[in-house]
TILUM-488973 format. One record per residue: residue number from 1; residue in three letters; x, y, z of N, C-alpha, C in turn. Coordinates in steps of 0.1 Angstrom, whole numbers, plus 5000, padded with zeros to 4 digits. Example, Ala and Ser with C-alpha at 12.3 -4.5 7.8 and 13.67 -1.06 7.14 Angstrom:
<recs>
1,ALA,5132,4943,5078,5123,4955,5078,5132,4967,5078
2,SER,5128,4978,5071,5137,4989,5071,5129,5000,5079
</recs>
This chain:
<recs>
1,MET,5014,4992,5001,5000,5000,5001,5010,5012,5002
2,THR,5003,5025,4990,5007,5037,4988,5009,5042,4998
3,THR,5022,5051,5005,5011,5068,5012,4999,5070,5008
4,TRP,4995,5074,4994,4982,5082,5000,4971,5073,4997
5,GLN,4980,5058,4995,4960,5048,4995,4956,5042,5010
6,ALA,4969,5051,5022,4972,5047,5028,4964,5063,5041
7,VAL,4967,5072,5030,4958,5080,5040,4948,5085,5039
8,ARG,4938,5080,5025,4922,5077,5026,4921,5071,5030
9,VAL,4929,5058,5034,4918,5049,5043,4917,5057,5051
10,ILE,4927,5059,5061,4927,5062,5077,4916,5079,5074
11,ALA,4917,5078,5064,4913,5093,5065,4893,5092,5061
12,GLY,4886,5081,5055,4879,5071,5055,4875,5067,5070
13,ALA,4881,5059,5075,4880,5054,5087,4876,5066,5096
14,PHE,4884,5071,5100,4883,5082,5111,4868,5093,5108
15,ILE,4861,5096,5091,4855,5100,5090,4842,5090,5092
16,LEU,4836,5080,5095,4831,5073,5095,4833,5065,5109
17,ILE,4837,5068,5116,4842,5066,5132,4838,5078,5139
18,SER,4844,5087,5132,4835,5102,5144,4821,5101,5140
19,LEU,4811,5096,5126,4798,5104,5123,4796,5090,5130
20,ALA,4795,5076,5136,4797,5067,5139,4790,5070,5157
21,LEU,4798,5079,5165,4801,5082,5175,4793,5101,5178
22,GLY,4792,5107,5167,4787,5121,5169,4775,5119,5166
23,THR,4760,5115,5159,4753,5115,5153,4744,5107,5160
24,PRO,4735,5117,5166,4727,5112,5177,4720,5097,5172
25,GLY,4715,5097,5163,4706,5084,5162,4709,5073,5158
26,SER,4727,5073,5161,4737,5059,5165,4735,5052,5175
27,PRO,4737,5035,5173,4735,5032,5183,4749,5033,5190
28,LEU,4765,5041,5190,4777,5042,5193,4773,5055,5200
29,PHE,4763,5062,5193,4771,5079,5204,4768,5079,5213
30,VAL,4779,5091,5212,4788,5095,5227,4783,5107,5221
31,SER,4781,5125,5223,4783,5130,5222,4785,5137,5205
32,PRO,4779,5147,5204,4781,5159,5194,4792,5165,5189
33,TRP,4799,5165,5192,4813,5174,5196,4818,5162,5183
34,TRP,4818,5151,5184,4828,5139,5174,4823,5150,5161
35,LEU,4815,5155,5157,4816,5158,5143,4826,5166,5146
36,ALA,4826,5176,5158,4837,5186,5149,4852,5178,5146
37,PHE,4860,5164,5144,4863,5156,5143,4861,5153,5130
38,THR,4848,5154,5122,4846,5153,5110,4854,5163,5101
39,ALA,4850,5173,5107,4849,5185,5098,4863,5190,5099
40,PHE,4870,5185,5110,4891,5185,5109,4892,5176,5103
41,VAL,4890,5163,5097,4890,5153,5085,4892,5163,5073
42,GLY,4876,5167,5071,4875,5171,5059,4883,5183,5052
43,ILE,4887,5196,5068,4892,5207,5066,4909,5203,5058
44,ASN,4910,5195,5069,4925,5186,5066,4926,5185,5048
45,LEU,4917,5173,5042,4912,5168,5032,4915,5179,5020
46,LEU,4901,5190,5024,4910,5198,5015,4920,5209,5009
47,GLN,4926,5215,5025,4942,5216,5024,4944,5204,5015
48,SER,4949,5197,5018,4961,5186,5013,4959,5189,4999
49,GLY,4948,5188,4992,4944,5191,4981,4943,5204,4973
50,LEU,4946,5217,4985,4951,5222,4977,4966,5227,4972
51,THR,4972,5222,4989,4987,5229,4985,4993,5217,4988
52,LYS,4989,5206,4980,4998,5192,4974,5006,5189,4985
53,TRP,5006,5192,4997,5008,5187,5010,4993,5178,5023
54,CYS,5000,5173,5027,4995,5159,5040,5005,5156,5048
55,LEU,5003,5161,5062,5007,5151,5075,5009,5142,5079
56,MET,4997,5134,5076,4996,5120,5076,5004,5110,5065
57,GLU,5006,5121,5053,5017,5113,5042,5030,5114,5046
58,THR,5032,5124,5052,5046,5130,5054,5054,5116,5070
59,ILE,5033,5112,5078,5037,5103,5092,5046,5092,5086
60,LEU,5032,5087,5077,5030,5073,5069,5042,5073,5058
61,ARG,5049,5085,5052,5067,5080,5048,5076,5080,5058
62,LYS,5077,5082,5064,5091,5081,5079,5089,5068,5088
63,LEU,5073,5064,5090,5075,5050,5094,5070,5039,5080
64,GLY,5082,5042,5072,5085,5031,5059,5071,5028,5051
65,LEU,5062,5037,5046,5053,5036,5040,5059,5039,5027
66,ARG,5053,5033,5013,5064,5036,5001,5057,5052,4992
67,PRO,5063,5056,4989,5054,5067,4991,5048,5069,4976
68,GLY,5034,5072,4970,5021,5065,4960,5025,5077,4947
69,ALA,5027,5075,4938,5024,5070,4919,5020,5087,4922
</recs>
């Protein structure tokens, strides 16, 4: 798996988990403040798309994942 693939998998998992924890109708509901984490992930995805730099990708590269194409 390359870094860009891992970033998308991690971001998708973070979004789904935070929606499950922050949506009042969810059986896993904890607090609506979890939706702020969803917004944070979305803002980071937007930022990385505009600047072509992603902190998560940098971290994953340092952990040994190979760079994406």
